[in-house]
C-alpha positions as CSV (number, residue, x, y, z in Angstrom):
1,M,0.0,0.0,0.0
2,S,1.1,3.6,-0.6
3,G,-0.9,5.3,2.1
4,P,0.7,7.5,4.8
5,L,0.5,4.7,7.4
6,K,2.5,2.2,5.5
7,G,4.5,0.1,8.0
8,V,2.2,0.8,10.9
9,K,1.0,-2.4,12.6
10,V,-2.5,-2.5,14.1
11,L,-4.0,-5.2,16.3
12,D,-7.8,-4.9,16.1
13,L,-9.6,-6.7,18.9
14,S,-12.9,-4.8,18.4
15,R,-16.2,-5.9,17.0
16,V,-19.5,-4.5,15.7
17,L,-18.9,-0.9,14.5
18,A,-17.1,1.9,16.4
19,G,-13.8,0.0,16.7
20,P,-13.9,-1.8,13.4
21,W,-14.7,1.6,11.7
22,A,-11.5,3.1,13.2
23,G,-9.5,0.0,12.1
24,Q,-10.8,0.3,8.6
25,V,-9.8,4.0,8.3
26,L,-6.3,3.0,9.4
27,A,-6.2,0.1,7.0
28,D,-7.3,2.4,4.1
29,M,-4.5,4.7,5.1
30,G,-2.0,1.9,4.6
31,A,-1.7,0.3,8.0
32,D,-1.3,-3.5,8.4
33,V,-4.4,-4.4,10.4
34,V,-4.9,-7.8,11.9
35,K,-8.5,-8.4,13.1
36,V,-8.8,-11.0,15.9
37,E,-12.2,-12.8,15.8
38,R,-13.8,-15.6,17.8
39,P,-13.6,-19.0,16.0
40,G,-17.0,-20.2,14.9
41,A,-19.0,-16.9,15.2
42,G,-16.5,-14.2,14.5
43,D,-17.5,-10.5,14.7
44,D,-21.2,-10.3,15.7
45,T,-22.0,-8.3,12.6
46,R,-21.1,-11.2,10.3
47,Q,-24.6,-12.6,11.0
48,W,-26.4,-9.2,10.9
49,G,-28.3,-9.9,7.7
50,P,-29.7,-10.3,5.2
51,P,-28.4,-9.1,2.9
52,F,-25.3,-11.4,2.7
53,Q,-22.6,-11.2,0.1
54,K,-22.9,-14.0,-2.6
55,D,-19.9,-16.2,-3.5
56,K,-18.8,-16.9,-7.0
57,N,-21.5,-19.7,-7.2
58,G,-24.3,-17.3,-6.2
59,D,-24.7,-18.7,-2.8
60,D,-24.9,-16.7,0.4
61,T,-21.6,-16.4,2.4
62,R,-21.3,-15.6,6.1
63,Q,-20.5,-12.0,5.1
64,S,-23.3,-9.6,5.9
65,G,-23.5,-6.2,4.2
66,Y,-23.1,-4.8,7.7
67,Y,-19.8,-6.6,8.4
68,M,-18.5,-5.6,5.0
69,A,-19.1,-1.9,5.7
70,A,-16.4,-1.8,8.4
71,N,-13.7,-4.4,7.8
72,R,-12.1,-3.8,4.5
73,G,-8.3,-4.0,4.3
74,K,-7.9,-6.3,7.3
75,K,-6.5,-9.7,7.9
76,S,-8.8,-12.0,9.9
77,L,-7.2,-14.2,12.6
78,A,-9.7,-16.6,14.1
79,L,-8.4,-17.0,17.7
80,D,-9.8,-18.1,21.0
81,L,-8.7,-15.4,23.5
82,S,-10.1,-17.4,26.5
83,T,-7.2,-19.9,26.2
84,P,-3.7,-19.3,27.5
85,E,-2.3,-20.2,24.1
86,G,-4.6,-17.6,22.4
87,Q,-3.6,-15.0,24.9
88,R,0.1,-15.7,24.3
89,I,-0.4,-15.2,20.6
90,V,-2.0,-11.8,21.1
91,R,0.8,-10.8,23.5
92,N,3.3,-11.7,20.9
93,L,1.5,-9.7,18.3
94,A,1.2,-6.8,20.7
95,K,4.9,-6.8,21.2
96,E,5.4,-5.9,17.6
97,A,2.3,-3.7,17.1
98,D,2.1,0.1,17.0
99,V,-1.6,0.2,17.8
100,L,-4.2,-1.9,19.6
101,I,-7.9,-1.2,19.3
102,E,-10.4,-2.9,21.7
103,N,-14.0,-2.4,22.8
104,Y,-14.4,-4.8,25.6
105,K,-16.4,-3.7,28.7
106,L,-14.3,-2.0,31.4
107,G,-11.9,-4.6,32.7
108,G,-12.9,-7.3,30.2
109,L,-9.3,-7.9,29.0
110,D,-7.7,-7.7,32.5
111,K,-8.5,-11.4,33.1
112,Y,-6.6,-12.3,30.0
113,G,-3.6,-10.2,30.8
114,L,-4.3,-8.1,27.7
115,D,-5.1,-4.8,29.4
116,Y,-3.1,-1.7,28.8
117,K,-0.9,-1.9,31.9
118,S,0.1,-5.5,31.1
119,L,0.8,-4.8,27.4
120,K,2.6,-1.6,28.1
121,A,5.1,-3.6,30.2
122,I,6.1,-5.5,27.0
123,N,5.8,-2.7,24.5
124,S,6.2,0.8,25.9
125,K,5.5,2.3,22.4
126,L,2.1,0.7,22.1
127,V,-0.9,3.1,21.4
128,Y,-3.8,1.3,23.1
129,C,-7.2,2.6,22.2
130,S,-10.2,1.5,24.3
131,I,-13.7,2.2,23.1
132,T,-16.6,1.9,25.5
133,G,-20.1,3.3,25.9
134,F,-19.4,5.5,28.8
135,G,-15.6,5.7,29.2
136,H,-13.3,4.3,31.9
137,T,-14.4,6.7,34.7
138,G,-17.7,7.9,36.2
139,P,-20.7,6.1,37.7
140,M,-21.7,4.4,34.4
141,A,-18.2,3.1,33.4
142,N,-19.2,-0.5,33.9
143,R,-22.4,-0.3,31.7
144,A,-22.5,-1.6,28.2
145,G,-23.1,1.0,25.6
146,Y,-25.2,0.7,22.4
147,D,-25.5,3.4,19.7
148,F,-29.3,3.6,19.9
149,I,-29.2,4.2,23.7
150,I,-26.4,6.7,23.3
151,Q,-28.3,8.7,20.7
152,G,-31.1,9.0,23.3
153,M,-28.9,9.7,26.3
154,G,-26.6,12.1,24.5
155,G,-29.5,14.4,23.5
156,L,-29.5,13.7,19.8
157,M,-33.0,12.1,19.7
158,S,-34.4,15.1,21.6
159,I,-33.6,17.3,18.5
160,T,-34.3,14.7,15.8
161,G,-37.8,14.1,14.8
162,H,-41.1,16.1,14.8
163,P,-43.4,16.9,17.7
164,D,-46.1,14.8,15.9
165,T,-43.9,11.7,15.6
166,G,-41.8,11.9,18.7
167,P,-38.0,11.3,18.9
168,V,-36.3,9.6,16.0
169,K,-32.8,8.1,15.8
170,V,-30.5,8.8,12.9
171,G,-30.8,6.2,10.2
172,V,-27.2,5.0,10.7
173,A,-25.4,4.3,14.0
174,I,-24.0,7.8,14.1
175,S,-22.7,7.6,17.7
176,D,-20.6,4.5,16.7
177,L,-19.4,6.0,13.5
178,S,-18.4,9.3,15.0
179,T,-16.6,7.6,17.9
180,G,-14.7,5.5,15.3
181,M,-13.7,8.6,13.5
182,Y,-12.5,10.3,16.7
183,A,-10.7,7.1,17.7
184,S,-8.8,7.1,14.4
185,I,-7.9,10.8,14.9
186,A,-6.8,10.1,18.5
187,I,-4.6,7.2,17.3
188,L,-2.9,9.4,14.7
189,G,-2.2,12.0,17.4
190,A,-0.8,9.3,19.7
191,L,1.4,7.9,17.0
192,Y,2.9,11.4,16.4
193,H,3.6,11.5,20.2
194,V,5.4,8.2,19.9
195,K,7.5,9.6,17.1
196,N,8.5,12.6,19.3
197,T,8.9,10.8,22.6
198,G,9.2,7.1,22.0
199,L,6.2,6.5,24.4
200,G,2.8,5.1,23.7
201,Q,-0.3,5.8,25.7
202,H,-3.8,4.7,26.6
203,I,-6.8,6.3,24.7
204,D,-10.1,6.3,26.5
205,M,-12.9,6.8,23.9
206,S,-16.6,7.0,25.0
207,L,-19.6,6.9,22.8
208,L,-21.5,9.2,25.2
209,D,-18.6,11.7,25.2
210,T,-18.6,11.7,21.4
211,Q,-22.3,12.2,21.1
212,V,-22.4,15.1,23.6
213,G,-19.5,16.6,21.7
214,W,-21.4,16.3,18.4
215,L,-24.3,18.4,19.7
216,A,-22.2,21.3,18.5
217,N,-24.3,24.4,18.0
218,Q,-27.3,22.8,19.8
219,A,-25.1,22.3,22.9
220,M,-24.0,26.0,22.7
221,N,-27.6,27.2,22.2
222,W,-28.3,25.7,25.6
223,L,-25.0,26.7,27.3
224,V,-25.0,30.2,26.0
225,G,-28.7,31.1,26.0
226,E,-30.6,28.2,27.6
227,K,-32.5,27.8,24.4
228,M,-33.8,24.3,23.8
229,L,-36.1,24.1,20.7
230,G,-36.5,20.3,20.9
231,M,-37.8,18.4,17.9
232,I,-38.5,20.7,14.9
233,G,-38.4,18.1,12.1
234,N,-36.1,19.1,9.2
235,A,-36.0,22.8,10.2
236,H,-32.9,24.5,11.5
237,P,-32.8,25.8,15.1
238,N,-31.1,29.1,14.1
239,I,-31.9,29.7,10.5
240,T,-35.1,29.7,8.4
241,P,-36.0,28.7,5.7
242,Y,-33.5,25.9,6.1
243,Q,-35.5,22.7,5.7
244,T,-37.3,20.2,3.4
245,F,-40.3,21.1,1.3
246,E,-42.7,18.8,-0.4
247,T,-42.9,19.3,-4.2
248,K,-45.3,17.7,-6.7
249,D,-43.3,14.5,-6.9
250,G,-40.7,14.4,-4.1
251,H,-38.9,16.4,-1.4
252,I,-36.3,19.2,-1.8
253,I,-34.0,20.8,0.7
254,V,-33.8,24.6,0.7
255,A,-30.9,25.9,2.7
256,V,-31.1,29.7,2.9
257,G,-28.2,31.1,4.9
258,N,-28.5,34.8,4.6
259,D,-30.9,37.6,3.6
260,G,-29.6,37.9,0.0
261,Q,-30.3,34.3,-0.6
262,F,-33.8,34.7,0.9
263,E,-34.5,37.5,-1.5
264,R,-33.4,35.5,-4.5
265,Y,-35.5,32.5,-3.2
266,L,-38.7,34.6,-3.0
267,K,-38.2,35.8,-6.6
268,A,-37.5,32.3,-7.8
269,I,-40.7,30.9,-6.3
270,G,-42.8,33.9,-7.5
271,R,-43.4,35.4,-4.1
272,D,-41.9,38.8,-4.8
273,D,-44.8,40.3,-2.8
274,L,-43.0,39.2,0.4
275,L,-39.9,41.3,-0.3
276,G,-39.7,44.0,2.3
277,D,-42.3,42.3,4.6
278,A,-41.2,43.2,8.1
279,R,-42.1,39.7,9.4
280,F,-39.5,38.1,7.1
281,I,-36.9,40.8,6.3
282,T,-34.2,39.4,8.6
283,N,-33.3,36.0,9.8
284,S,-34.2,36.9,13.4
285,A,-37.6,38.1,12.2
286,R,-38.1,35.0,10.1
287,L,-37.4,32.8,13.2
288,E,-40.0,34.7,15.2
289,N,-42.5,34.2,12.5
290,R,-41.3,30.7,11.4
291,D,-44.8,29.1,11.3
292,E,-46.4,31.8,9.1
293,L,-43.5,31.7,6.7
294,T,-43.3,27.9,6.5
295,A,-47.0,27.7,5.7
296,I,-46.6,30.2,2.8
297,L,-43.6,28.4,1.4
298,N,-45.1,25.0,1.7
299,D,-48.0,26.1,-0.5
300,A,-45.6,27.6,-3.1
301,M,-43.3,24.6,-3.3
302,K,-46.1,22.2,-4.0
303,L,-46.7,23.9,-7.4
304,K,-43.8,22.4,-9.3
305,T,-41.9,19.1,-9.5
306,L,-38.6,18.4,-7.7
307,D,-36.6,18.7,-11.0
308,E,-38.3,21.9,-11.9
309,W,-37.5,23.5,-8.6
310,M,-33.9,22.3,-8.8
311,V,-33.4,24.1,-12.1
312,A,-35.1,27.3,-10.9
313,L,-33.3,27.5,-7.6
314,E,-29.9,26.6,-9.0
315,K,-30.4,29.3,-11.7
316,A,-31.2,31.8,-8.9
317,V,-28.1,30.6,-6.9
318,V,-30.2,29.4,-4.0
319,P,-28.6,26.5,-2.1
320,C,-30.8,23.4,-2.6
321,G,-30.7,19.7,-3.1
322,P,-32.9,16.7,-3.6
323,V,-33.7,14.2,-0.9
324,N,-32.2,11.2,-2.6
325,T,-33.0,7.5,-1.9
326,I,-29.8,5.5,-1.6
327,D,-30.1,4.1,-5.1
328,R,-30.2,7.7,-6.5
329,V,-27.1,8.5,-4.3
330,F,-25.0,6.0,-6.2
331,A,-26.4,7.1,-9.5
332,D,-25.6,10.7,-8.8
333,P,-23.0,12.0,-11.3
334,Q,-21.0,13.8,-8.6
335,V,-20.9,10.7,-6.5
336,K,-19.8,8.7,-9.5
337,A,-17.2,11.3,-10.5
338,R,-15.7,11.1,-7.0
339,G,-15.4,7.3,-7.2
340,M,-17.2,6.7,-3.9
341,E,-18.4,3.2,-5.0
342,L,-15.6,0.6,-5.2
343,S,-15.5,-2.9,-6.7
344,M,-12.9,-5.2,-5.0
345,E,-11.9,-8.7,-5.9
346,H,-12.1,-11.5,-3.3
347,P,-10.8,-15.0,-4.0
348,T,-14.1,-16.8,-3.2
349,M,-16.7,-14.1,-3.4
350,G,-15.5,-12.6,-6.7
351,K,-16.2,-8.9,-7.1
352,V,-17.6,-7.3,-3.9
353,P,-18.9,-3.7,-3.6
354,Q,-17.4,-1.2,-1.1
355,V,-17.7,2.5,-0.3
356,R,-14.3,4.3,-0.2
357,T,-13.0,6.3,2.7
358,P,-13.7,10.0,1.9
359,I,-10.0,11.1,2.2
360,V,-8.1,12.2,-0.9
361,Y,-4.3,12.8,-0.5
362,S,-2.3,14.3,-3.3
363,E,1.0,12.5,-2.4
364,T,0.0,9.4,-0.5
365,P,-3.2,8.2,-2.2
366,L,-5.2,5.5,-0.4
367,E,-5.3,2.1,-2.0
368,Y,-8.0,-0.5,-1.7
369,T,-6.4,-3.9,-2.2
370,K,-8.0,-6.3,0.2
371,A,-11.8,-7.0,0.4
372,P,-13.4,-7.7,3.8
373,P,-12.0,-11.1,4.9
374,E,-13.9,-14.3,5.5
375,L,-13.6,-15.5,9.1
376,G,-10.1,-16.8,9.7
377,E,-9.1,-16.2,6.1
378,D,-5.6,-15.0,7.1
379,T,-5.0,-17.2,10.2
380,D,-2.2,-19.3,8.8
381,D,-0.5,-16.3,7.2
382,V,-0.5,-14.3,10.4
383,L,0.8,-17.2,12.5
384,R,3.5,-18.0,10.0
385,S,4.6,-14.3,10.1
386,M,5.1,-14.9,13.8
387,G,7.5,-17.9,13.1
388,L,5.1,-20.8,13.7
389,D,5.5,-23.7,11.3
390,D,2.7,-25.8,9.8
391,A,2.8,-28.5,12.5
392,Q,2.4,-25.9,15.2
393,I,-0.5,-24.2,13.4
394,E,-2.2,-27.6,12.9
395,D,-1.8,-28.4,16.6
396,L,-3.5,-25.0,17.5
397,R,-6.3,-25.8,15.0
398,A,-6.8,-29.3,16.4
399,K,-7.2,-27.8,19.9
400,G,-9.8,-25.3,18.6
401,I,-7.5,-22.3,19.6
402,V,-7.4,-21.1,16.0
403,A,-9.7,-21.6,13.0
């Protein structure tokens, strides 16, 4: 690989989404990532389907679409961590690793001697990233964390939805994904610290911390002015009109960010009569009279089709966009031009689809050379790289320690 992390060794003991997402980002950036999975079942998400990826014969594999979303570029080592032999193998891998990612419950790896303190003793340069629901401190540190619950506890669902429908979660596991992103950033920072000092460190990542951090302007609306609008559907808490509107045949997003754009918008939809109306002349006034304005605009936007409005508003230089279904996303000419959809070759599954990491480097382009692995696909190769011969590997396999 030619990515900027070429030569960095990552040991991924995580499963489901937040940890694997961070590991995939590092793999896409060129790191050598070994994913340790349980023999037999593997990562929980392997079974989270349908849909499942087909093999070359058209039969379902044990690769769910969910698993394939977060495990590209990794080697799969099927290893039983509950056995002393399995723990010894992980310790030997950790001796040579630059990074370890895990998302066990607090203290879950202590009993195996695979906690940060134990591994630091054998590799002082190790960057050890722990991902949990609530972090390693505080009264909830021992609780398991799940994205859906975190979206609720972290305030996101209180501002997502409509008063008529009640709270709604985001359509993807956004708390997991954002924690995975922050974890990869934290790991890169820690690797830079190793470069400068020769010392690794422990990273304590929490889904709840991340979700609270991602409240962004909504958090500051409360902290600065104790304003809490709650659920306002697709409207914006601080700007209007900045929302979806129903057209004759679909929904369109109109994102008016200033008074000049608002004037152009009124002219484009044939409501010049509202120009200069004191109720709507500034954003602050529009917010005070949001309901009146929204009712007027709703009626106007229903008069044309989505495509007709797209042409008219783009001509008027009013920020807008369609509400695309996912099939339309991957048919979008801009998405195609950016190469977001990948096709990767797998030895038993043939060509498999992927979505690239949205990072574009000019000097160290990312390469996508290894499709998401089948369970244990790389077990023998990883063990041989540690110096084990075929007889030793077969003995481990016979004992059920590897698969």
